[in-house]
N, C-alpha and C positions, 0 to 999 in steps of 0.2 A: 359216434362222434363225442360220446361222454369219456371215453377212455384216451382221445386224442388231444395234443395241444390245440390243434386247427381242426376245421371240418372240412378238410379238403376232400377227403376221399367220400363223405357223405354227400356234399355239393356234387363232385364229378360222378356219383352213381344216381343223383336225381336227373342229371342232365344227360347222361348217357343212357338211360330207362325211357327216358322221355324222347331223346333223339330217335332210338330205335322204333319206339311205337310210333313216332310221325313218318317217318322214312317208310317202315314198312304198310302204316295204315293208309296212307297216302299214296307212296310209290307204287306197289304192288297193282293195287285195282287199276291204277293209270297204265301201268306197263302191260296188263292182260287187256285193257281197253285197246289200247294202241295194237296190240299185236292181233288182236282180233278184226280192228277194222282194216290193218294192212293185209290180213290174209283175205278180206271180203272186196279189197278194192275201194275202200270207202274213205272218206277224212274223218279222223278223231277229231271233233272241236267242242271246245267247252266254254260256255259263255262265262266271262268274268265275273259278271255280278259284281257283288261289293269286296271283291278278294283284295284290289289294288287298296282300299280304305282300311281295311281290316289288318294288312300285311304292317301298313304304317303306322297304325295304332299300337299293334303289337311290338314294333321294332321300338317305337317310343317308350312305351312302359319297360320293356326288357333291358334297355338303355337305362332307364332310371332304378330297376331292381340292382342291375349290376352296381351300379354306383352306389345305391344303398350298402351292398355287400364289401364293396372296397371301403367306403367310409367307416363300417365295423369293424374292420379289419385293422384300420390303421390309425383309428383313434381311440384315444383312452378312454371317453366317457362310454363306448360301446363295448369295452371290456376287452378290445382288440381280438374280436373272435368273430366268425359269421354268424354263429349260431351259439345260444346261451349269453351270456354276460349279464351286468346289472338287470335287474327287474324292470325297471322303468323303460330305459332306452331298447331292452328285448319286446314289450309290449307295443312302445312306440313304432318299433320296425315292423311288427306283424301287423298292426294296423295300418302303416303305410304300404305293405305288400297287398295286403286283402283288398285296399282301396285302389291298388293299381288294376287288380285282376277285375273289381267291379267296373272298374271306369271301362276297362278294355270290352268287357261281355256287355254291358250296358251301350255304349257307343257303337259297337258291330251289330247288335240286335236293333238299334234304332235305325241304322242305316240300312240293313237288310230288310227291313220292314217299310222303309220309305218313309218313315217318321222324319228323319234328318236325311237330307239328300245330296250327299257328296259323290260325285264320279271321278275318278281315277284313271286315267288312261281309257282303253276302249270306247 
């Protein structure tokens, strides 16, 4: 990212790497379980738990993070770059992104442990 005008390749690398991890880490075990249950003649069911709530919270946080990246690219106070730029806005952006992550993990954990109880679907 240091030698480039924009951080497009760095952001793309992060997203691509995380996508592969999620698709393989979640998809492969589910595929294997589905094949196993199909060969055994049983039904593969997974209780939804708090998945719907976590997905909605994650989607909201992801949209907020993308909006922040777009603002950083097009607004002069951010240095018109996703990564780097002036020190103050860079630190503010880092605080916002870490806060979004903490918000997501905290709400998902509280709902999973039934400290707060939000049921979506099922």
